[in-house]
C-alpha positions as CSV (number, residue, x, y, z in Angstrom):
1,M,-61.1,69.1,6.3
2,P,-63.8,67.0,4.8
3,V,-66.2,65.1,7.1
4,I,-67.3,61.8,5.6
5,T,-70.4,60.0,6.6
6,L,-69.9,56.2,6.7
7,P,-73.1,54.1,7.0
8,Y,-72.4,51.1,9.3
9,K,-74.1,48.6,6.9
10,D,-71.9,49.6,3.9
11,L,-68.8,49.8,6.1
12,E,-69.2,46.4,7.6
13,E,-70.1,44.8,4.2
14,L,-67.1,46.3,2.4
15,T,-64.6,45.8,5.3
16,G,-65.7,42.3,6.4
17,T,-65.7,43.1,10.1
18,D,-68.0,44.7,12.7
19,K,-68.4,48.5,13.2
20,D,-67.0,48.4,16.7
21,A,-63.6,47.1,15.6
22,I,-63.5,49.8,12.8
23,I,-64.5,52.6,15.2
24,A,-61.8,51.6,17.7
25,R,-59.0,51.6,15.1
26,V,-59.9,54.2,12.5
27,P,-58.4,57.2,14.4
28,M,-55.0,55.5,14.2
29,I,-54.8,55.9,10.4
30,G,-55.1,59.7,10.6
31,A,-58.7,60.7,11.3
32,D,-60.9,62.3,13.9
33,I,-64.3,60.9,14.8
34,E,-66.8,63.8,14.7
35,R,-69.9,62.0,15.9
36,I,-71.3,58.5,16.2
37,E,-75.0,58.1,15.2
38,D,-77.3,55.0,15.4
39,D,-76.7,54.0,11.8
40,S,-73.6,55.8,10.7
41,I,-70.4,57.5,11.9
42,D,-69.0,60.9,10.7
43,I,-65.2,61.0,10.4
44,E,-63.0,64.0,9.5
45,F,-60.0,62.9,7.4
46,F,-56.9,64.8,6.8
47,P,-56.7,66.6,3.4
48,D,-53.7,64.6,2.3
49,R,-55.7,61.4,2.1
50,P,-58.3,62.0,-0.6
51,D,-58.5,58.2,-1.2
52,L,-60.3,58.0,2.2
53,Y,-63.1,60.4,1.2
54,S,-65.6,57.6,0.7
55,V,-66.8,54.5,2.5
56,E,-65.2,52.4,-0.2
57,G,-61.8,54.0,0.4
58,V,-62.0,53.7,4.2
59,A,-63.1,50.1,3.9
60,R,-60.1,49.3,1.7
61,A,-57.7,51.0,4.1
62,M,-59.2,49.3,7.2
63,R,-59.1,45.8,5.6
64,G,-55.3,46.2,5.5
65,F,-55.0,48.0,8.8
66,L,-57.0,45.3,10.6
67,D,-55.0,42.5,8.8
68,I,-58.1,41.3,6.9
69,E,-56.6,41.8,3.5
70,T,-53.1,43.2,3.3
71,G,-50.8,44.3,0.5
72,F,-51.3,46.1,-2.8
73,H,-54.8,45.8,-4.2
74,E,-54.7,45.2,-8.0
75,Y,-57.6,46.3,-10.1
76,E,-58.1,44.6,-13.5
77,V,-58.6,47.2,-16.3
78,R,-60.1,45.9,-19.5
79,P,-59.3,47.2,-23.0
80,Y,-61.1,50.2,-24.3
81,Q,-64.4,50.1,-26.3
82,I,-65.1,53.8,-26.2
83,E,-63.2,56.8,-27.7
84,I,-63.4,60.5,-26.9
85,S,-62.0,63.1,-29.2
86,K,-60.8,66.6,-28.0
87,G,-61.8,69.5,-30.2
88,A,-59.7,72.5,-31.3
89,G,-59.7,75.3,-28.7
90,I,-60.4,73.2,-25.6
91,E,-56.7,73.2,-24.7
92,D,-57.0,76.9,-24.0
93,I,-59.9,76.4,-21.5
94,R,-59.6,73.1,-19.5
95,P,-56.8,71.2,-21.2
96,V,-56.3,68.2,-18.9
97,F,-58.9,65.5,-19.5
98,G,-59.3,62.0,-18.0
99,C,-61.9,59.4,-18.6
100,A,-62.8,55.8,-17.8
101,V,-65.8,53.4,-17.9
102,V,-66.9,51.3,-15.0
103,R,-69.4,48.5,-15.9
104,G,-71.5,46.0,-13.9
105,M,-72.4,48.4,-11.0
106,S,-75.4,47.7,-8.8
107,F,-76.5,50.9,-7.1
108,S,-78.6,51.7,-4.1
109,S,-79.6,55.1,-2.8
110,A,-76.8,54.8,-0.2
111,S,-74.1,53.9,-2.8
112,I,-75.3,56.8,-5.1
113,K,-75.0,59.2,-2.2
114,S,-71.5,57.9,-1.4
115,L,-70.5,58.5,-5.0
116,M,-71.9,62.0,-5.0
117,D,-70.2,62.8,-1.7
118,L,-66.9,61.5,-3.0
119,Q,-67.2,63.8,-6.0
120,E,-67.9,66.9,-3.9
121,S,-65.1,66.0,-1.4
122,L,-62.6,65.6,-4.2
123,H,-63.8,68.9,-5.8
124,W,-62.8,70.5,-2.5
125,G,-59.7,68.5,-1.5
126,L,-58.0,68.1,-4.9
127,G,-60.0,70.4,-7.2
128,R,-59.7,73.8,-5.4
129,D,-63.5,74.1,-5.6
130,R,-63.6,72.7,-9.1
131,K,-61.1,75.1,-10.6
132,K,-58.2,72.6,-10.9
133,V,-60.4,69.4,-11.0
134,S,-64.0,68.7,-11.7
135,I,-65.7,65.3,-11.9
136,G,-68.7,64.0,-13.8
137,V,-70.3,60.5,-13.7
138,H,-72.9,59.5,-16.3
139,D,-75.3,56.7,-17.0
140,L,-73.7,55.2,-20.1
141,S,-76.9,53.6,-21.4
142,R,-78.5,57.0,-22.1
143,V,-75.9,58.2,-24.6
144,Q,-74.2,56.9,-27.7
145,P,-70.4,56.9,-28.2
146,P,-68.0,58.0,-29.6
147,F,-68.0,61.2,-27.5
148,R,-66.5,64.6,-28.0
149,Y,-64.9,67.1,-25.6
150,I,-65.2,70.5,-27.3
151,A,-65.1,74.3,-26.8
152,A,-68.8,75.2,-27.5
153,D,-70.7,78.4,-28.2
154,P,-72.2,79.8,-25.0
155,E,-75.6,79.8,-26.6
156,F,-75.7,76.0,-26.9
157,E,-78.8,74.7,-25.1
158,F,-79.4,71.6,-23.0
159,V,-81.4,70.6,-19.9
160,P,-79.1,70.9,-16.9
161,L,-79.3,68.6,-13.8
162,D,-82.2,69.5,-11.5
163,F,-84.0,71.5,-14.2
164,T,-86.7,70.4,-16.6
165,E,-86.3,73.0,-19.4
166,P,-83.4,73.7,-21.8
167,M,-81.1,76.5,-21.0
168,S,-78.2,78.0,-22.9
169,M,-74.8,77.6,-21.3
170,R,-74.7,81.4,-20.7
171,E,-78.1,81.2,-19.0
172,I,-76.9,78.4,-16.8
173,L,-74.0,80.6,-15.5
174,A,-76.5,83.3,-14.7
175,K,-79.5,81.4,-13.3
176,H,-78.6,77.8,-12.3
177,P,-77.4,77.7,-8.6
178,K,-74.3,75.7,-9.6
179,G,-73.7,78.1,-12.6
180,V,-73.9,81.2,-10.4
181,R,-71.6,79.6,-7.8
182,F,-68.9,78.5,-10.3
183,A,-69.3,81.0,-13.1
184,H,-66.0,82.7,-12.1
185,I,-64.0,79.7,-13.3
186,L,-65.0,80.4,-16.9
187,E,-64.9,84.1,-16.7
188,G,-63.2,85.7,-19.7
189,F,-63.6,82.7,-22.1
190,E,-65.5,83.2,-25.3
191,K,-66.3,79.5,-25.5
192,Y,-67.2,76.9,-22.8
193,P,-66.2,73.2,-22.3
194,L,-68.8,70.7,-23.3
195,I,-68.9,66.8,-23.5
196,L,-71.3,65.5,-26.2
197,D,-72.2,62.1,-27.6
198,T,-72.4,61.2,-31.3
199,N,-76.0,62.6,-31.4
200,D,-75.1,65.9,-29.8
201,N,-76.7,64.8,-26.5
202,V,-74.9,66.6,-23.6
203,L,-73.2,64.6,-20.9
204,S,-71.5,67.5,-19.1
205,F,-70.8,71.2,-19.0
206,P,-67.6,71.0,-16.9
207,P,-66.8,72.3,-14.4
208,I,-70.4,73.6,-13.9
209,I,-73.1,70.9,-14.2
210,N,-74.0,67.6,-15.8
211,G,-76.9,67.1,-18.2
212,T,-80.2,65.6,-16.8
213,L,-80.1,62.9,-19.5
214,T,-77.2,61.0,-17.9
215,M,-78.2,61.3,-14.3
216,V,-77.2,58.2,-12.3
217,S,-80.1,56.2,-10.8
218,E,-80.5,52.8,-9.0
219,D,-81.1,51.3,-12.5
220,T,-77.7,52.4,-13.7
221,T,-75.2,49.6,-14.3
222,D,-72.5,51.1,-16.6
223,L,-70.8,54.5,-15.9
224,L,-68.7,56.9,-17.8
225,V,-66.4,58.9,-15.5
226,D,-65.0,62.2,-16.9
227,V,-62.5,64.4,-15.1
228,T,-61.4,67.8,-16.5
229,G,-59.1,70.4,-15.1
230,L,-55.8,72.3,-15.2
231,S,-53.3,69.9,-13.6
232,D,-52.3,66.3,-13.2
233,E,-54.5,66.0,-10.2
234,V,-57.2,65.2,-12.8
235,Y,-55.6,61.7,-13.2
236,T,-55.4,61.2,-9.4
237,A,-59.1,62.0,-9.1
238,L,-59.9,59.6,-11.9
239,N,-57.9,56.8,-10.2
240,I,-59.7,57.5,-6.8
241,V,-63.2,57.5,-8.3
242,T,-62.7,54.4,-10.5
243,T,-61.1,52.3,-7.8
244,A,-63.8,53.3,-5.3
245,L,-66.4,52.0,-7.8
246,A,-64.4,48.9,-8.3
247,E,-64.6,48.2,-4.6
248,R,-68.3,47.8,-5.1
249,G,-67.8,45.2,-7.8
250,G,-67.5,47.5,-10.8
251,Q,-65.3,46.5,-13.8
252,I,-62.9,49.2,-14.9
253,E,-62.4,49.8,-18.6
254,Y,-60.0,52.1,-20.4
255,V,-61.2,54.9,-22.6
256,K,-59.1,56.2,-25.5
257,V,-58.8,60.0,-25.8
258,I,-57.8,61.4,-29.2
259,G,-56.3,64.9,-29.1
260,A,-57.1,67.7,-31.6
261,D,-53.6,66.9,-33.1
262,G,-54.6,63.2,-33.6
263,I,-52.3,61.9,-30.9
264,E,-54.0,59.1,-28.9
265,H,-53.8,58.9,-25.1
266,I,-55.2,56.6,-22.4
267,P,-55.4,58.7,-19.3
268,L,-56.2,56.0,-16.7
269,D,-53.1,54.5,-15.2
270,L,-53.4,52.1,-12.2
271,T,-49.9,50.6,-12.5
272,P,-48.1,51.1,-9.1
273,R,-45.3,53.6,-8.7
274,V,-42.0,52.0,-7.5
275,K,-40.0,53.6,-4.7
276,I,-36.8,52.4,-3.1
277,L,-36.4,52.8,0.6
278,K,-33.1,52.7,2.6
279,K,-33.5,50.9,5.9
280,S,-31.1,53.4,7.5
281,D,-33.5,56.2,6.5
282,I,-36.4,54.4,8.0
283,D,-34.6,53.8,11.3
284,S,-33.4,57.4,11.4
285,L,-36.8,59.0,10.9
286,I,-38.8,56.6,13.1
287,G,-36.1,56.5,15.8
288,M,-35.8,52.8,16.3
289,D,-34.3,49.8,14.6
290,L,-37.2,47.9,13.1
291,P,-36.4,44.5,11.5
292,T,-36.8,44.4,7.7
293,E,-39.6,41.8,8.1
294,E,-41.5,44.1,10.4
295,I,-41.1,47.0,8.0
296,I,-42.5,44.9,5.1
297,R,-45.4,43.7,7.3
298,Q,-46.4,47.3,8.2
299,L,-46.1,48.4,4.6
300,E,-48.5,45.7,3.5
301,R,-50.9,46.6,6.3
302,M,-50.9,50.1,4.9
303,G,-51.8,48.9,1.3
304,F,-48.3,48.7,-0.3
305,N,-46.4,45.8,-1.7
306,A,-42.8,45.5,-0.5
307,M,-39.8,43.3,-1.0
308,E,-36.2,43.3,0.3
309,L,-33.6,44.0,-2.3
310,G,-30.6,43.4,-0.1
311,E,-27.9,45.8,1.0
312,G,-30.4,47.6,3.2
313,S,-32.8,48.5,0.5
314,I,-36.6,47.8,0.2
315,E,-38.7,48.1,-3.0
316,V,-42.1,49.5,-2.4
317,M,-45.1,49.5,-4.8
318,V,-47.3,52.5,-4.2
319,P,-51.0,52.5,-5.4
320,R,-51.9,55.2,-7.9
321,Y,-54.8,56.4,-5.8
322,R,-52.4,57.4,-3.0
323,A,-52.0,61.1,-3.9
324,D,-50.3,61.8,-0.6
325,I,-47.1,59.8,-1.3
326,L,-44.8,62.5,-2.7
327,D,-41.4,61.1,-1.5
328,N,-39.9,58.4,0.7
329,S,-40.7,60.2,4.0
330,D,-44.4,59.8,3.3
331,I,-43.9,56.1,3.0
332,I,-41.9,56.0,6.2
333,E,-44.7,57.9,8.0
334,D,-47.1,55.1,6.9
335,I,-44.7,52.5,8.4
336,A,-44.9,54.4,11.7
337,I,-48.7,54.6,11.5
338,G,-48.9,50.9,10.8
339,Y,-46.5,50.0,13.6
340,G,-48.4,52.4,16.0
341,F,-47.0,55.7,17.3
342,D,-47.8,54.4,20.8
343,N,-45.5,51.5,20.3
344,I,-42.5,53.7,19.4
345,P,-40.4,54.1,22.6
346,A,-40.1,57.7,24.0
347,V,-36.6,59.0,24.1
348,F,-35.4,62.1,25.9
349,P,-33.8,64.7,23.6
350,M,-30.0,64.4,23.4
351,N,-29.5,68.2,23.6
352,S,-30.1,70.3,26.7
353,T,-31.3,73.8,26.2
354,V,-32.5,76.7,28.4
355,G,-35.9,78.1,27.4
356,S,-37.3,81.5,27.8
357,S,-40.6,83.2,27.1
358,H,-41.1,84.7,23.7
359,R,-41.4,88.5,23.5
360,I,-44.9,88.2,22.1
361,S,-45.9,86.0,25.0
362,D,-44.6,88.6,27.4
363,I,-46.5,91.4,25.7
364,S,-49.7,89.3,25.6
365,S,-49.4,88.5,29.3
366,A,-48.8,92.1,30.3
367,M,-51.9,93.2,28.2
368,R,-54.1,90.6,29.8
369,E,-53.0,91.7,33.3
370,I,-53.7,95.3,32.5
371,M,-57.2,94.6,31.0
372,T,-58.3,92.2,33.7
373,G,-57.2,94.8,36.3
374,L,-59.5,97.3,34.6
375,G,-62.4,95.0,35.1
376,Y,-62.6,93.4,31.6
377,M,-63.1,89.8,30.9
378,Q,-60.9,88.0,28.3
379,V,-62.5,86.2,25.3
380,M,-60.8,84.1,22.6
381,P,-62.9,84.1,19.4
382,F,-61.8,82.5,16.1
383,T,-59.4,84.4,13.9
384,L,-61.5,83.3,10.9
385,T,-64.5,85.5,10.0
386,S,-66.6,86.6,7.0
387,E,-66.7,89.7,4.8
388,K,-70.3,90.3,6.0
389,I,-69.3,90.6,9.7
390,H,-65.9,92.1,9.2
391,F,-66.8,94.9,6.7
392,E,-70.6,95.1,6.0
393,W,-71.8,95.0,9.6
394,M,-69.0,97.3,10.7
395,C,-69.9,99.8,8.0
396,R,-66.3,99.7,6.8
397,E,-65.3,99.4,3.1
398,A,-63.7,96.1,2.0
399,T,-59.9,96.3,1.6
400,D,-57.5,94.4,-0.6
401,D,-55.1,93.5,2.2
402,V,-57.3,90.5,3.2
403,T,-56.2,86.8,3.3
404,Y,-59.1,84.7,2.1
405,V,-59.7,81.0,2.9
406,M,-59.3,79.0,-0.3
407,H,-61.8,76.3,0.7
408,P,-64.0,77.6,3.5
409,I,-66.1,75.1,5.4
410,S,-68.9,77.6,6.0
411,E,-69.9,81.1,4.8
412,D,-69.1,82.4,8.3
413,Q,-65.4,81.6,8.0
414,T,-64.2,82.8,4.6
415,M,-61.3,85.1,5.6
416,V,-58.7,85.8,8.2
417,R,-59.5,88.9,10.2
418,T,-57.6,92.1,9.8
419,T,-59.1,93.6,13.0
420,V,-60.4,92.2,16.3
421,L,-63.3,94.5,17.1
422,P,-65.8,92.8,14.8
423,N,-65.3,89.5,16.7
424,L,-65.9,91.2,20.0
425,M,-69.1,92.8,18.7
426,E,-70.3,89.4,17.5
427,I,-69.7,88.0,21.0
428,L,-71.8,90.8,22.5
429,S,-74.6,89.9,20.1
430,M,-74.5,86.3,21.2
431,N,-74.7,87.3,24.9
432,Q,-77.7,89.6,25.0
433,H,-79.4,87.4,27.5
434,R,-76.6,88.2,30.0
435,E,-76.9,91.1,32.4
436,L,-75.2,94.5,31.7
437,P,-72.6,96.0,31.8
438,Q,-70.5,93.6,29.7
439,R,-66.8,94.5,29.2
440,I,-64.7,92.1,27.2
441,F,-61.3,92.2,25.6
442,E,-58.9,90.1,23.4
443,V,-55.2,90.0,22.7
444,G,-55.0,88.2,19.5
445,D,-53.6,87.8,16.0
446,V,-54.6,89.6,12.9
447,V,-53.3,89.1,9.3
448,V,-52.8,92.1,7.1
449,N,-51.2,91.8,3.7
450,S,-50.2,88.2,4.6
451,K,-48.3,89.4,7.7
452,T,-49.4,88.5,11.2
453,G,-49.7,91.2,13.8
454,L,-50.8,91.2,17.5
455,H,-53.7,93.5,18.5
456,L,-55.4,94.5,21.7
457,A,-59.1,95.3,21.5
458,S,-61.9,95.8,24.0
459,V,-65.6,96.7,23.9
460,S,-68.0,97.8,26.6
461,I,-71.8,97.8,26.4
462,N,-74.0,99.5,29.0
463,A,-76.7,102.3,29.0
464,Q,-74.1,105.0,30.0
465,A,-71.3,103.9,27.6
466,N,-69.7,107.0,26.1
467,F,-66.4,108.3,24.6
468,T,-65.2,109.3,28.1
469,E,-65.3,105.7,29.3
470,V,-63.2,104.4,26.4
471,R,-60.8,107.3,26.6
472,E,-60.1,106.5,30.2
473,V,-59.4,102.9,29.4
474,V,-57.0,103.8,26.6
475,D,-55.3,106.3,29.0
476,A,-54.8,103.6,31.6
477,V,-53.5,101.1,29.0
478,M,-51.0,103.5,27.5
479,R,-49.8,104.6,31.0
480,E,-49.2,101.0,32.0
481,M,-47.3,100.5,28.8
482,M,-45.3,103.7,29.4
483,L,-46.2,105.0,26.0
484,E,-46.8,108.6,25.1
485,Y,-49.7,109.0,22.7
486,E,-52.0,111.7,21.2
487,V,-55.4,111.6,19.5
488,R,-56.5,112.9,16.1
489,E,-59.9,113.0,14.4
490,S,-60.8,109.7,12.9
491,S,-62.7,108.8,9.8
492,D,-63.4,105.2,10.8
493,L,-67.1,104.6,9.7
494,A,-67.6,102.0,12.5
495,F,-67.7,104.9,15.0
496,M,-69.9,108.0,15.4
497,E,-68.6,111.2,13.8
498,G,-67.3,113.5,16.5
499,R,-67.1,110.6,19.0
500,R,-64.2,108.8,17.5
501,A,-60.4,109.2,17.5
502,D,-57.3,107.7,16.0
503,I,-54.6,106.7,18.5
504,I,-51.2,108.2,17.4
505,V,-47.9,106.9,18.7
506,N,-44.6,108.4,17.5
507,G,-46.4,110.2,14.7
508,E,-48.1,107.1,13.3
509,K,-51.6,105.7,13.7
510,A,-51.5,102.8,16.2
511,G,-55.2,102.2,16.7
512,V,-58.7,103.7,17.0
513,M,-61.3,104.3,19.7
514,G,-64.8,105.7,20.1
515,E,-68.5,105.1,20.3
516,F,-69.9,102.7,17.8
517,S,-72.3,104.1,15.3
518,P,-76.0,103.3,15.7
519,Q,-76.0,101.4,12.4
520,V,-73.2,99.1,13.6
521,I,-75.1,98.5,16.9
522,V,-78.2,97.7,14.9
523,N,-76.3,95.4,12.5
524,F,-75.2,93.3,15.4
525,G,-78.7,93.3,16.9
526,L,-77.7,95.2,20.0
527,G,-79.9,97.6,21.9
528,Q,-77.5,99.6,24.1
529,P,-74.6,102.0,23.4
530,V,-71.2,100.3,22.8
531,V,-67.7,101.8,23.0
532,G,-64.4,100.2,22.2
533,F,-60.8,100.5,21.0
534,E,-58.3,98.5,19.1
535,L,-54.5,99.0,19.3
536,G,-51.7,97.3,17.4
537,I,-49.1,96.2,20.0
538,A,-46.7,93.9,18.0
C-alpha cells in the first residue's frame, strides 16, 4: 500500500485546521499512521482510495470528515481551447487517452513534489506499474498546440527527462533508467507512443518518460495533463490529478481529442454519478436503524451529496474521483465510517455454534511440539521473498511455478516463496553475532502453482554439522508422525553432492535433506557448516 508524506504546512493550509486535529482523526477514514516527523506525517492509505494519494486529496476528505466543508465538491470546468489528434496505429499500442489543462497554478518545491508523488502512487495503485495507466504533466508555456498523439518510429530522437543529449526512443529503452525499467511494456511493438506539439517538440513518450522541454518548475502556471493506457482507469486517474490541482487553485479546462476516424471526444468528465440507496439495505448492512437525516449527514461528511426521495430511498451523488465506489455497499461502508465504527452497538451473534480446531492447526501444533522437543527454536519469517534469495543464493534454477507480486514495495519482496529453507538461511545470516550452535525451524505456508501448501523446515549451523545430524532429526520427526519413509539420491543443487537425499513417502518425494553446499553458505555470508531439511506436511 502506498505511503504518502503529508507536510504539516500544506495540510493545515488546505484543510483549514491544525495538524493535531487531523492526526487524531485521519486513521478513522481508513489509514495507518506510519511515522510522525517534526514537519510532516507519513500515512499508509488503502489501495482502494487513490483519491487520497496526495496532500490535496487528504485535505479535501478531512474537511468533510471534520465538518469544515461537507458535501459534494463541484469543480468548474471551462470550455476547451486546445485540441489533440490521435494518429493511425496508436489504437493498437495504447488506445485509451485522456487529457486536460489546468491553468493559474502557483507552484512551490513542496507542491511539485506532491504532484510527482501523486503520479507515482497512481502509477502503482491504478496503473499496474504504468502498464494500464501512465500519467504525464507538462509546462504548457513551452509547447505550441494543437498536439498529436501518434505511433512513432523508434528512431525518433528527443531529449528525455534528466538527460541533456538527444536519444532515440529505442536508445531510451536500452539506456535510460526509466526506459530500462519499463521497456517490457512496449515489447513486441514496431512503433512507440509519442505526444508532439505542432512544431514536433516532444511532450511525452508514454508510458516511459517525458521530454525535458516541458518539465514542471516553480515558474510553471499552466499545465497539460495527459494520461494514456489500456482501460477506463485512465479517466479515473485524469479526474484525480486534475481535481488535486484544482484544490490548489488551478482552473480546469477541457481538451478536445480527435480520433483517427475523425470522431471528437472530451475525455474529462467530472459530473457526479447518481446512485439510489434503500434505507432498508443501509440498516441491514450497518446493523442499526439510522434516521434518514443522520444517513444524509454522514454521506455529506464523506464528500457525497444526498437527498431523500421518499418511500425509503435516498439519492446519492458520487464524485468522479472516487474510484472505490463500485456499488451501493461501498457507499454504505462510507456511511458507517462517517458515523464511526466505534459508535455502532456490538451485538452478539444470533446463531450458536461449536468450534473445533482446523486440521492444519492440529498438524502445525504437533510439528512445533516435535521440533521444540528436539531443541530447535521456532521462527516466523515473511512468506514474501525475492528471486535472488530464493533461487540464486540457493544455487537453484528458477521455476515457472512461482506466484509473483504484481506491485512489490521493495526488491526484497517480489514473490511468494515456494520453499521455506531460503528464509531460514537468511535468518542465520542475520544472526551471525549470536553464539553457536543455532538451530531454528518453521512450520509455514508456501505457494506452488498458485496453490498453498504447508511445509516444515529446519536448519542447524555449528562447526560439527553434518549429514548424520540432519538424518537423525528427520528420523525423529518421521517416527513421531508415525510415517514410514525411505531416502534416495537427490539432485538438489542447494546441497553437497553425496551428502544430500530426497525424502520419499509412499513412493513420492515429500522433501529433501542434507549438508548445504559451500557456495550456498558463502552466498548467505555464513562461515560454518549448515545442515537442514524441508518436508511437505499438508
